[in-house]
C-alpha positions, 0 to 999 in steps of 0.5 A, a space after each residue: 496156443 500149443 507148443 511145437 513139439 520136439 518131433 515137430 521141429 525135427 519134421 522141420 529140420 528133415 523138411 529144409 533138407 528134403 527141400 535142399 536136395 531137389 536138383 531143380 530146387 537147388 538150381 532154382 537157387 543158384 539161377 537166383 545167386 549166381 548169373 554163372 549157372 545160366 547155360 545150366 538153367 536155360 530149360 526154367 522159365 522166369 516169368 513176369 512177377 505177378 502173373 498167376 498163370 505162369 510161375 518159377 516153378 512148374 506144375 510138375 515141380 510143385 507136385 512133387 515138392 507138395 507131395 513130400 512136404 505132404 510125406 514128412 507132415 503125415 509122420 508128424 501130425 496126429 492125422 485124423 483116419 476117418 474115411 466118412 469124413 475124409 470122404 465128405 472133404 473130398 466130395 465138397 473140395 471136388 465140387 469147388 475145385 470143379 469151378 474154381 480158377 485151378 488148371 492142375 487139379 491134382 488135390 490131396 487132402 489132409 485132416 488135422 486132429 486139432 482143435 484150432 481154427 486152421 486151413 492151409 494150401 501147400 504147393 502142389 495141391 495139397 489142402 489141409 484142415 483141423 477139424 476145429 474148423 467143423 467146430 466153429 462153421 456152422 453151415 457148409 456154405 461157411 467151411 466152404 468160405 475157407 477151402 475156397 480161399 485156400 483153393 484160390 492160393 493154389 490157383 493163383 499161384 501164391 507160393 511160387 509168385 513170392 518166391 519170384 518176387 524174393 529173388 529179385 532181390 536175394 535167394 530165398 530159403 525155399 525150404 523155411 517157407 515150406 517149413 513154416 507152413 508146417 509148424 502153421 498146420 501143426 502149432 498154429 498159424 502165428 507159429 508158422 509165419 513167425 518161423 517163414 519170416 524168420 527165414 528170410 528176415 531181410 525181406 520180411 516188411 516186403 513179402 508181409 506186404 505181399 502176403 495181405 496182398 494175396 490174402 485180398 486177391 484170394 477173398 475175393 477169388 474164393 468167393 466167386 468160386 464160392 458163388 459159382 458152386 452154387 453157395 452163397 457168398 454171403 456165407 464169407 463175411 459171416 464166417 470171417 466175423 465169426 472167426 474175428 469173435 472167437 481170436 478176441 477170446 483166445 491168447 493169440 489175439 495178443 499176437 501182432 496182427 503182421 504174425 499172422 498167416 491170415 489177417 482177420 480184421 474189421 476192415 477186411 471183413 467189411 471189404 468182403 461184406 462188399 464184395 459180398 454185395 455184388 452177388 445175390 444172395 442164396 437161400 440154401 436148405 441146410 446141409 445134413 451131410 455137413 452136420 453129420 460131420 460136425 457131429 463126427 468131430 465133436 466126438 473126435 474133440 471130447 475128452 472122452 465118450 461120456 463127455 461127447 454122450 453129455 453134450 449130445 443129450 444136451 443139445 437133445 433138451 435144447 434146440 440143436 441146428 439139426 436134431 437129427 445130426 445131434 441124435 447121429 452124434 449121440 449114437 456115435 457117443 455111446 458105441 464109443 462108450 460102450 453102450 451100444 444098446 442105448 445107441 441102438 434105440 437113439 440110432 431107430 430114431 433117425 434111421 427110417 428117415 433114410 435107410 441107405 444113407 452110408 453114416 447110418 449103416 456104419 453106425 449100425 455096424 459099429 454097434 454090432 462090433 461093439 455087441 461083439 457080433 462081428 459077423 453080423 457087422 460084416 454082413 451087414 456092410 458087405 450087403 451095402 456094399 454090393 451096392 455102392 462098390 468101392 465106397 471108401 468108407 464102407 470097404 475100410 470099415 467092412 475090412 476091419 469087420 472082417 478082420 474082426 470077425 476071423 475072415 482075414 483072408 477075404 479082409 486081404 482081398 478086399 483091401 487089395 482091390 481097394 489099394 488099386 483105388 486109393 493107393 495114396 492113403 496111408 491107413 489103407 495099407 497100415 490095416 492090410 499089413 494087419 490083415 495079411 499078418 493074421 492071414 499068415 502072408 508074412 512077405 505081403 505084410 512086409 510089402 504093405 508095411 513098406 507102402 505105408 512107410 514110404 507114404 509118411 515119408 521113411 524111406 529107410 523103414 521101406 527098404 528094411 521091410 522090403 528087404 525082409 520081404 525079399 529074404 523071404 520069397 525063395 524061389 517066386 520068381 515074379 515075387 521076388 521081380 516085383 520087390 526087387 523093382 520096389 526096392 529100386 523105387 525107394 532107392 530112387 526116391 531117396 537118392 532125389 532126396 539126397 543129391 546135392 
């Protein structure tokens, strides 16, 4: 298991400050610890323990807490910047959420570049996965099993219910819980639960028993979500068996089961298998979309592009789960290895079957970029984008190709329009700042950099960028008003975190 970095520990300390500075959070802690605060917290609803439909926290509070956590997490974890992979995950999660019991469907996703098998849910609708999970799950249904399980944690408000149980016994360090999730998501689930347990040592045994009960509930409700979404419930025990087999050969298997956030055992797998038998088995055709994403992840996790080339050539010499996906993976690997002619030849073998598939359109454009013909790449992407306006992977690749072709002004226009659709994407704001710098829009560059820093939780850096922009505005009253308004917004954000 990788050790958590110094940056991770710094993020945990910062996150504790974030949670500690929430006014509502402070009121909740006071309510738990001191009856004298009743008049100050009369508006808080303290529901019965275990009721999934109610919570010590409002959904809006959880939403704000989760988004603050996400901003902190983005600044510390190796986040994957792959619009195609993100778009696929977004579509899958949307389908599962639609068939789930989740009431507040304001979901935010994050993909971590980490080969370990992990997924996590944070209060307020944040769902994250390590890209290593794609590598383990052989089918879309197996992968969806894990996501449906995490959605069930959110729909049943397990975080808040855990706090509700603890508030009857002693004050709970909520920041410690969130810091544990942060550590689990960056350094592994075992370390994360250890951090959570250390935060609440006096409650450890009872909290862990409660956690296992939550896991069983998430298994049950997650399977129902899987079935309602038209997927095979038998994929759940298959996935758990695959995960258990993997842990037997890892160093993590030596860590006691009570220090696992998702404890796997033969009994749990048997329970899941018995539960699946209550549903009819579904035979679904293989998802090419999912297999293509697995090929992209294999490229991300390969040590070098040449290693990925060898990996996919080896697959194609055997019997891959999807020959088309393995060929696509080879195309991506050859392009990254600087071998665009070979990549183009491989792409020809699959493109004719589905010339409109966005993955192949982008692969073709990336081959043109690798050949040094950025204008041709931009032309191809622009034509395809006219058929799918607003498509995020196409738009981001198109803007990048325009930048490489020296057309920064058009790239800026494209990204400004897209920012109204994908406002919370830090990578969009990062690229927009780059193209604005190339186009000579220095005020815009500083404003976009500020938006990027806001989304990764660095408010001080955001304020510096906005003040740089303000100094350059001159007599432009409209722009100065907008910049001043955004400065006020950031100051309010910072004050909310610093307020005792």
